C-alpha positions as CSV (number, residue, x, y, z in Angstrom):
1,X,38.6,-28.5,94.4
2,X,40.5,-25.4,95.3
3,X,43.7,-27.1,94.0
4,X,42.0,-27.9,90.6
5,X,40.9,-24.3,90.3
6,X,44.4,-23.1,91.0
7,X,45.8,-25.4,88.3
8,X,43.1,-24.2,85.8
9,X,44.1,-20.6,86.6
10,X,47.8,-21.3,86.1
11,X,47.4,-23.1,82.9
12,X,45.1,-20.4,81.5
13,X,47.5,-17.6,82.5
14,X,50.4,-19.6,80.9
15,X,48.6,-19.4,77.6
16,X,48.4,-15.6,77.8
17,X,52.1,-15.4,78.7
18,X,53.1,-17.6,75.8
19,X,51.3,-15.3,73.4
20,X,53.1,-12.4,74.9
21,X,56.4,-14.1,74.4
22,X,55.5,-14.7,70.8
23,X,54.2,-11.2,70.1
24,X,56.3,-8.5,68.2
25,X,57.8,-5.9,70.5
26,X,57.3,-8.0,73.6
27,X,59.0,-11.4,73.3
28,X,59.2,-11.6,69.4
29,X,59.4,-15.4,69.5
30,X,56.8,-16.0,66.8
31,X,57.2,-19.8,66.7
32,X,55.7,-19.9,70.2
33,X,52.3,-19.0,68.6
34,X,52.0,-22.7,67.5
35,X,52.0,-23.9,71.1
36,X,50.6,-20.8,72.9
37,X,47.1,-22.2,73.3
38,X,48.1,-25.7,74.4
39,X,48.0,-24.9,78.1
40,X,44.4,-23.4,77.7
41,X,43.3,-26.6,75.8
42,X,44.8,-28.6,78.6
43,X,42.9,-26.5,81.2
44,X,39.7,-27.2,79.2
45,X,40.2,-30.9,79.4
46,X,40.9,-30.6,83.2
47,X,37.7,-28.6,83.6
48,X,35.6,-31.2,81.6
49,X,37.0,-33.9,83.8
50,X,35.9,-32.4,87.0
51,X,33.2,-34.3,88.8
52,X,29.9,-32.9,89.9
53,X,27.8,-30.2,88.3
54,X,28.9,-28.6,85.0
55,X,31.2,-25.7,85.5
56,X,31.8,-22.9,83.1
57,X,35.1,-22.6,81.4
58,X,34.5,-19.0,80.3
59,X,36.3,-17.4,83.3
60,X,39.5,-19.2,82.4
61,X,39.3,-18.2,78.7
62,X,38.8,-14.6,79.8
63,X,41.8,-14.8,82.0
64,X,44.1,-16.2,79.2
65,X,43.0,-13.5,76.8
66,X,43.2,-10.7,79.5
67,X,46.8,-11.7,80.3
68,X,47.7,-11.8,76.6
69,X,46.2,-8.4,75.9
70,X,47.5,-6.6,79.0
71,X,51.0,-7.8,78.6
72,X,51.1,-6.8,74.9
73,X,49.2,-3.5,75.0
74,X,50.0,-2.0,78.4
75,X,51.8,0.7,76.5
76,X,48.4,2.5,76.0
77,X,48.9,3.6,79.6
78,X,52.1,5.6,78.5
79,X,50.1,8.5,77.0
80,X,51.2,11.7,78.7
81,X,47.7,12.6,79.9
82,X,45.8,12.7,83.2
83,X,45.4,9.4,85.0
84,X,41.7,8.9,84.1
85,X,42.7,9.3,80.4
86,X,45.5,6.8,80.7
87,X,43.4,4.2,82.4
88,X,40.6,4.5,79.8
89,X,43.2,4.3,77.0
90,X,44.5,1.0,78.2
91,X,41.2,-0.5,79.7
92,X,38.9,0.0,76.6
93,X,41.0,-2.0,74.1
94,X,42.1,-4.6,76.5
95,X,38.6,-5.4,77.8
96,X,36.8,-5.2,74.4
97,X,39.5,-7.4,72.8
98,X,39.4,-9.9,75.7
99,X,35.6,-10.3,75.3
100,X,35.8,-10.5,71.5
101,X,38.5,-13.2,71.6
102,X,36.5,-15.3,74.1
103,X,33.5,-15.5,71.8
104,X,35.0,-18.3,69.6
105,X,35.7,-20.4,72.6
106,X,32.2,-20.0,73.8
107,X,30.8,-20.9,70.4
108,X,33.3,-23.9,70.3
109,X,31.6,-25.3,73.5
110,X,28.1,-24.7,72.2
111,X,29.0,-26.4,68.9
112,X,30.3,-29.4,70.8
113,X,27.0,-29.7,72.7
114,X,24.7,-29.1,69.8
115,X,26.5,-30.8,66.9
116,X,28.8,-33.3,68.7
117,X,32.4,-33.2,70.0
118,X,33.9,-33.7,66.5
119,X,32.5,-30.3,65.5
120,X,34.1,-28.4,68.3
121,X,37.5,-27.7,66.6
122,X,36.3,-26.9,63.1
123,X,33.6,-24.6,64.7
124,X,36.3,-22.9,66.7
125,X,38.6,-22.3,63.6
126,X,35.6,-20.9,61.7
127,X,34.4,-18.6,64.4
128,X,37.9,-17.3,65.3
129,X,38.6,-16.5,61.6
130,X,35.2,-14.8,61.3
131,X,35.9,-12.8,64.5
132,X,39.1,-11.5,63.1
133,X,37.6,-10.7,59.8
134,X,34.7,-8.7,61.4
135,X,37.0,-7.1,63.9
136,X,38.5,-5.2,60.9
137,X,35.3,-3.5,60.0
138,X,33.1,-2.4,62.9
139,X,33.1,0.8,65.0
140,X,35.4,-0.8,67.7
141,X,37.8,-2.2,65.1
142,X,41.1,-3.4,66.7
143,X,42.7,-6.1,64.5
144,X,46.0,-5.4,66.2
145,X,46.1,-8.9,67.7
146,X,45.0,-11.0,64.8
147,X,47.0,-14.1,65.1
148,X,48.6,-13.8,61.6
149,X,50.3,-10.5,62.7
150,X,52.6,-12.4,64.9
151,X,55.0,-13.1,61.9
152,X,55.4,-9.3,61.2
153,X,59.1,-9.7,62.3
154,X,59.5,-13.1,60.5
155,X,58.8,-12.2,56.9
156,X,60.7,-15.2,55.6
157,X,58.1,-17.5,57.2
158,X,55.0,-16.1,55.5
159,X,55.9,-15.2,51.9
160,X,52.6,-17.0,50.9
161,X,50.6,-14.1,52.4
162,X,50.6,-12.9,48.8
163,X,48.0,-15.5,48.2
164,X,46.1,-15.7,51.5
165,X,46.7,-12.4,53.3
166,X,47.4,-12.2,57.0
167,X,44.3,-14.4,57.9
168,X,46.2,-17.3,56.1
169,X,48.7,-17.0,58.9
170,X,45.9,-17.2,61.5
171,X,44.6,-20.3,59.8
172,X,48.0,-21.9,59.8
173,X,48.5,-21.2,63.5
174,X,45.1,-22.7,64.4
175,X,45.6,-25.8,62.3
176,X,49.0,-26.5,63.7
177,X,47.9,-25.8,67.2
178,X,45.0,-28.3,67.1
179,X,47.0,-30.9,65.3
180,X,49.7,-30.7,68.0
181,X,47.1,-30.9,70.7
182,X,45.6,-34.0,68.9
183,X,49.1,-35.6,68.5
184,X,49.9,-35.2,72.2
185,X,46.5,-36.6,73.1
186,X,47.2,-39.6,70.8
187,X,50.6,-40.3,72.3
188,X,49.1,-40.1,75.8
189,X,46.1,-42.3,75.3
190,X,46.8,-44.6,72.3
191,X,49.5,-47.1,72.9
192,X,49.9,-47.7,69.1
193,X,53.2,-46.4,67.9
194,X,51.7,-46.3,64.4
195,X,48.9,-44.0,65.4
196,X,51.3,-41.7,67.2
197,X,53.7,-41.6,64.2
198,X,50.8,-40.9,61.9
199,X,49.7,-37.9,64.0
200,X,53.2,-36.6,64.3
201,X,53.7,-36.8,60.5
202,X,50.6,-34.8,59.9
203,X,51.7,-32.1,62.3
204,X,55.1,-31.9,60.6
205,X,53.5,-31.7,57.1
206,X,51.1,-28.9,58.1
207,X,53.8,-27.1,60.0
208,X,56.8,-27.3,57.7
209,X,55.2,-27.4,54.1
210,X,54.0,-23.8,54.3
211,X,57.3,-22.9,55.9
212,X,59.3,-24.6,53.1
213,X,57.3,-22.9,50.4
214,X,57.9,-19.6,52.0
215,X,61.6,-20.0,52.4
216,X,61.9,-21.0,48.8
217,X,59.8,-18.0,47.7
218,X,61.8,-15.7,50.0
219,X,65.2,-16.7,48.6
220,X,64.2,-16.8,45.0
221,X,61.9,-13.8,44.7
222,X,63.1,-11.1,42.4
223,X,61.7,-7.6,43.0
224,X,59.6,-6.4,40.1
225,X,59.0,-3.0,38.6
226,X,60.9,0.3,37.9
227,X,63.4,1.7,40.4
228,X,62.7,5.1,42.1
229,X,64.7,7.0,44.7
230,X,62.7,8.1,47.7
231,X,63.6,10.1,50.8
232,X,61.8,9.7,54.1
233,X,62.1,12.3,56.9
234,X,61.9,11.8,60.6
235,X,61.7,15.2,62.2
236,X,61.4,13.9,65.8
237,X,58.9,16.6,67.0
238,X,57.5,15.9,70.4
239,X,53.8,15.3,69.9
240,X,52.9,16.7,73.3
241,X,55.1,19.7,73.7
242,X,56.0,20.8,70.2
243,X,53.9,19.3,67.4
244,X,50.5,21.0,68.0
245,X,51.5,24.6,69.0
246,X,54.7,24.3,70.9
247,X,56.9,25.0,67.7
248,X,55.7,27.3,64.9
249,X,54.1,25.1,62.1
250,X,56.1,26.7,59.4
251,X,59.3,26.3,61.4
252,X,58.6,22.6,61.6
253,X,58.0,22.4,57.9
254,X,61.3,24.3,57.1
255,X,63.2,21.9,59.3
256,X,61.7,18.8,57.6
257,X,62.5,20.2,54.1
258,X,66.0,21.0,55.2
259,X,66.5,17.4,56.4
260,X,65.2,16.1,53.1
261,X,67.5,18.3,51.0
262,X,70.4,17.1,53.1
263,X,70.2,13.5,51.7
264,X,68.6,14.1,48.3
265,X,70.3,13.5,45.0
266,X,69.4,14.5,41.4
267,X,67.6,11.1,41.1
268,X,65.2,11.7,44.0
269,X,61.6,11.7,42.9
270,X,59.6,11.6,46.2
271,X,60.0,13.1,49.6
272,X,57.7,11.7,52.3
273,X,57.0,13.6,55.6
274,X,55.2,12.0,58.5
275,X,51.6,12.1,59.8
276,X,50.5,15.6,60.8
277,X,53.6,17.1,59.5
278,X,51.6,20.2,58.4
279,X,50.0,22.0,61.2
280,X,49.2,25.4,59.7
281,X,46.2,26.9,61.6
282,X,43.0,27.2,59.6
283,X,40.8,30.3,59.8
284,X,38.0,31.7,57.6
285,X,36.8,35.2,56.8
286,X,33.1,35.1,56.4
287,X,32.7,38.7,55.6
288,X,34.0,38.2,52.1
289,X,32.0,36.5,49.4
290,X,32.9,33.8,48.8
291,X,34.4,33.2,52.3
292,X,38.2,33.7,52.2
293,X,40.1,30.7,53.6
294,X,43.5,30.8,55.3
295,X,45.5,27.7,56.2
296,X,44.9,24.0,55.5
297,X,41.4,24.0,54.0
298,X,40.8,21.2,51.5
299,X,38.7,23.6,49.6
300,X,41.9,25.5,48.6
301,X,45.0,23.8,49.7
302,X,47.1,25.3,46.9
303,X,46.8,28.8,48.6
304,X,48.0,27.6,52.0
305,X,51.3,28.7,53.3
306,X,52.4,25.1,53.7
307,X,51.7,24.3,50.0
308,X,53.4,27.6,48.9
309,X,56.5,26.8,51.0
310,X,56.7,23.2,49.5
311,X,56.3,24.7,46.1
312,X,59.3,26.8,46.8
313,X,61.2,23.7,47.7
314,X,60.1,22.1,44.5
315,X,61.3,25.1,42.5
316,X,64.8,24.1,43.7
317,X,64.1,20.4,43.0
318,X,61.7,20.4,40.0
319,X,61.4,16.7,39.5
320,X,60.5,15.9,43.2
321,X,57.0,15.2,44.5
322,X,56.2,15.7,48.1
323,X,53.8,13.7,50.3
324,X,53.1,15.1,53.8
325,X,50.6,14.4,56.6
326,X,48.4,17.2,57.7
327,X,45.6,18.2,60.0
328,X,43.1,19.7,57.5
329,X,39.6,21.1,57.4
330,X,36.9,21.3,54.7
331,X,34.3,24.1,54.8
332,X,30.8,22.8,53.9
333,X,28.6,24.6,51.4
334,X,26.0,26.8,53.0
335,X,22.6,25.1,53.4
336,X,23.8,21.6,52.6
337,X,22.8,18.6,54.8
338,X,25.4,18.2,57.5
339,X,27.4,14.9,57.5
340,X,27.8,13.1,60.8
341,X,31.4,14.2,61.2
342,X,30.7,18.0,60.9
343,X,31.4,20.8,63.4
344,X,29.9,24.3,63.8
345,X,32.3,27.0,62.4
346,X,31.2,29.3,65.1
347,X,28.1,30.3,67.1
348,X,25.6,32.1,64.9
349,X,27.5,31.6,61.6
350,X,25.2,29.0,60.4
351,X,28.3,27.3,58.7
352,X,29.8,23.9,59.3
353,X,33.1,22.2,58.5
354,X,34.8,18.9,58.8
355,X,38.2,18.0,60.2
356,X,40.5,15.3,58.9
357,X,43.7,13.5,59.6
358,X,44.9,13.7,56.1
359,X,47.8,13.8,53.6
360,X,48.7,16.5,51.1
361,X,50.4,15.3,47.9
362,X,52.2,17.8,45.7
363,X,53.2,16.3,42.4
364,X,56.3,17.7,40.7
365,X,53.9,19.1,38.1
366,X,50.2,19.5,38.5
367,X,47.6,20.5,41.1
368,X,47.6,19.5,44.8
369,X,45.9,16.3,45.8
370,X,44.8,15.2,49.2
371,X,43.8,12.1,51.0
372,X,41.8,11.6,54.2
373,X,42.6,8.8,56.7
374,X,39.7,6.4,56.5
375,X,40.5,3.8,59.3
376,X,40.1,6.0,62.4
377,X,41.1,5.2,66.0
378,X,38.0,4.5,68.0
379,X,37.5,6.9,70.9
380,X,40.0,9.4,69.6
381,X,39.3,10.1,65.9
382,X,36.0,8.4,65.7
383,X,33.3,8.0,68.3
384,X,31.7,4.6,68.0
385,X,28.1,4.0,67.2
386,X,27.2,7.6,66.7
387,X,24.5,6.6,64.1
388,X,22.7,5.0,67.1
389,X,23.9,7.0,70.1
390,X,24.1,10.4,68.6
391,X,27.0,12.8,68.7
392,X,29.6,11.8,71.4
393,X,32.5,14.2,70.5
394,X,32.6,15.4,74.2
395,X,33.6,11.9,75.2
396,X,36.6,11.7,72.8
397,X,40.0,11.1,74.3
398,X,42.3,14.1,73.6
399,X,45.9,13.0,73.1
400,X,47.0,16.5,72.0
401,X,46.1,16.3,68.3
402,X,42.9,16.4,66.3
403,X,40.2,14.6,68.2
404,X,36.4,13.9,67.9
405,X,34.8,12.4,64.9
406,X,36.8,13.1,61.8
407,X,35.8,13.0,58.2
408,X,37.1,10.0,56.4
409,X,37.9,8.9,52.9
410,X,35.5,6.6,51.2
411,X,37.3,5.9,47.9
412,X,40.6,3.8,48.0
413,X,42.3,6.4,45.9
414,X,45.9,6.5,44.6
415,X,48.0,9.7,44.6
416,X,49.6,10.2,41.2
417,X,52.3,12.3,39.6
418,X,51.6,12.1,36.0
419,X,54.9,13.7,35.0
420,X,57.0,11.0,36.6
421,X,54.5,8.2,36.7
422,X,54.4,7.9,40.4
423,X,51.3,6.1,41.9
424,X,51.4,6.2,45.6
425,X,49.3,4.1,48.0
426,X,48.9,6.4,51.1
427,X,48.5,4.7,54.5
428,X,48.1,7.1,57.5
429,X,49.3,5.5,60.8
430,X,46.6,2.9,61.8
431,X,45.6,2.2,58.2
432,X,48.8,0.1,57.7
433,X,47.2,-2.6,60.0
434,X,44.3,-3.3,57.5
435,X,45.6,-5.6,54.8
436,X,42.5,-5.6,52.5
437,X,42.2,-1.9,52.6
438,X,45.8,-1.4,51.4
439,X,45.1,-4.1,48.8
440,X,42.1,-2.1,47.5
441,X,44.4,0.9,46.9
442,X,46.9,-1.3,45.1
443,X,44.1,-2.7,43.0
444,X,43.3,0.8,42.0
445,X,46.8,1.3,40.5
446,X,49.1,1.9,43.5
447,X,52.7,0.9,42.8
448,X,54.2,1.3,46.2
449,X,53.1,2.1,49.7
450,X,53.9,5.2,51.7
451,X,53.2,4.8,55.4
452,X,53.1,8.1,57.3
453,X,52.7,7.8,61.1
454,X,53.3,9.5,64.5
455,X,54.1,6.7,66.9
456,X,55.5,9.0,69.6
457,X,52.3,9.2,71.8
458,X,53.4,6.1,73.9
459,X,57.0,7.0,74.4
460,X,59.6,4.2,74.4
461,X,57.3,1.3,74.6
462,X,56.5,-1.8,72.5
463,X,53.7,-0.1,70.6
464,X,55.9,1.5,67.8
465,X,57.8,-1.8,67.4
466,X,54.5,-3.7,66.8
467,X,53.2,-1.1,64.5
468,X,56.4,-1.2,62.5
469,X,56.3,-4.9,61.9
470,X,52.7,-4.9,60.4
471,X,53.8,-2.9,57.4
472,X,56.2,-5.7,56.5
473,X,53.1,-8.0,56.0
474,X,51.4,-5.4,53.8
475,X,54.6,-5.5,51.6
476,X,54.3,-9.3,51.3
477,X,50.5,-9.3,50.6
478,X,50.7,-6.8,47.8
479,X,54.4,-7.2,46.7
480,X,54.7,-3.4,47.1
481,X,57.8,-1.7,48.6
482,X,57.1,0.4,51.6
483,X,58.5,3.9,52.4
484,X,57.8,4.6,56.0
485,X,58.1,8.1,57.5
486,X,57.5,8.3,61.3
487,X,57.6,11.4,63.3
488,X,59.7,10.0,66.1
489,X,60.7,6.6,64.6
490,X,61.1,4.1,63.3
491,X,61.4,5.3,59.7
492,X,62.7,2.9,57.1
493,X,62.1,1.2,53.7
494,X,60.8,-2.4,53.1
495,X,61.3,-4.3,50.0
496,X,58.7,-6.5,48.3
497,X,59.6,-9.4,50.5
498,X,58.9,-7.3,53.7
499,X,62.5,-7.0,54.7
500,X,63.4,-3.7,56.3
501,X,66.2,-1.5,55.2
502,X,67.7,1.9,56.2
503,X,66.1,1.8,59.7
504,X,66.4,5.1,61.7
505,X,67.0,5.1,65.4
506,X,64.1,5.9,67.7
507,X,63.6,9.5,68.9
508,X,66.3,11.1,66.8
509,X,65.9,13.5,63.9
510,X,66.9,11.7,60.8
511,X,66.3,11.4,57.0
512,X,67.0,8.3,54.8
513,X,67.3,7.7,51.1
514,X,66.7,4.6,49.3
515,X,65.8,3.1,45.8
516,X,62.6,1.2,45.8
517,X,60.8,-0.7,43.0
518,X,57.5,0.4,41.6
519,X,55.5,-2.7,40.9
520,X,52.3,-3.0,38.8
521,X,51.7,-6.8,39.1
522,X,48.8,-7.8,41.2
523,X,49.1,-10.7,43.7
524,X,46.2,-13.1,44.2
525,X,45.4,-11.4,47.5
526,X,45.2,-8.0,45.9
527,X,43.2,-9.4,42.9
528,X,40.6,-11.4,45.0
529,X,40.8,-9.8,48.4
530,X,40.5,-11.6,51.7
531,X,38.9,-14.8,50.6
532,X,39.9,-16.7,53.8
533,X,37.9,-14.1,55.9
534,X,34.9,-14.1,53.7
535,X,34.6,-17.8,53.6
536,X,35.0,-17.9,57.4
537,X,32.2,-15.3,57.9
538,X,29.9,-17.3,55.6
539,X,30.7,-20.6,57.3
540,X,30.1,-19.1,60.7
541,X,26.8,-17.8,59.7
542,X,25.9,-21.3,58.4
543,X,26.9,-22.9,61.6
544,X,24.9,-20.6,63.7
545,X,21.8,-21.4,61.5
546,X,22.4,-25.1,61.9
547,X,22.8,-24.9,65.7
548,X,19.7,-22.8,66.0
549,X,17.8,-25.3,63.9
550,X,19.0,-28.1,66.2
551,X,17.9,-26.1,69.3
552,X,14.5,-25.5,67.8
553,X,14.1,-29.2,67.0
554,X,15.2,-30.2,70.5
555,X,12.6,-27.8,72.0
556,X,9.9,-29.1,69.6
557,X,10.7,-32.7,70.5
558,X,10.5,-31.9,74.2
559,X,6.9,-30.5,74.1
């Protein structure tokens, strides 16, 4: 029995290692995704064949997913913080994701018992897709390891994401995986060559037809829209020792504007600065009436030193708009009900404010606009389940920047420069992982995507490579070019096929210029949203109802 358990453990761990070998930034061999779960499925059969009392397969499923998660997200440990913070940073997402990924396997086995073995695989596919969809929207959201993300570095394979979105890739992987498993089982147990060839043909069709469609689309697709020259800036400011106080905020801004000016031409229409580029301190004088605001207050951004300095830059470049990440605040009106993400301005003042990880947009002509990051990092920017547990800001992980529960954007707004016609989809850091959210911005009129990020928290690790590739999928889903400005790298441009251009080195100051296409055509994914995910959630709910009804019927018959 010990030997069997050892075999089960080895086969399960092998699945996790294969997923790591497939994942961007780790192995990068995306085609391995189609076979990564075969060892775990083999282990499941070995477990079912064991004689004696029924034994749980859940520990082996947990092992496979833990190996996958820890080998692909160990880089969370790389934050330059005390050991306790580093351990929590890596343990929380790894353990939560391991448990979440194991639920569909558990439901697969329940479906087999309650609805028959033939329902096991369809139930697993439905529950896995539903899990990925729901993992995009709750307080512990972490869709980083959605299966369809594995093709982030292989855009020529998934051009049809413009119809299905990233979850279409998840469905493709699941379908091919189980068909390969069934084919291998057929060749092992059925001596009929005809049956084996039939199973093999089905695998080949499901595997290669989407691939062929994608290749044709990739090589024949012509970018749509009007050309526009954009500059992205990579200042390479250390997020721990320089960004938040180590170097004067206005000095940082001056450096970035100088970098931009060094590569601009007379045709440049937009300059993009990275996440939290603007760090001007915010203070308030409550003795004046109304209170006088100094710094990056959303109530009056136009009067901030940062905005004034950028306006001076625009005086020299009158046709250029500027998008810059910022750490901003918003002073709440006296006496208004306090939102959940509010903070006291000071003891005894009776005034409250909100903090945001945000972006300031200064059109070439017209008033300043701003956008707040809405998909916040759990445990750092948003404390989970505060509506039930109350305020938990004291538990937030402090990585050096703005922490605790931040205010977030509700509307999927678009930043516009009416004089030049620019309509920017802003995506601040983590938001670039959420396909349906980016699509909602595009649906509201966005013509291209500007990703502003700071990926320097985890040093030279796979994290920034993985994050980079996910923007390529957003380009395909929406057929929108991407201009990516990263504080420490990698900054680049992506065309509407998701192909990267003008990539900067990691951890070097740089600025790049490129001409991108502003597109107004809406893809099916943008127009209709995540249809695959919505259908999966509905089908999962229906399956749960059917299984509960069968349990109730069995219990009634047993009385």
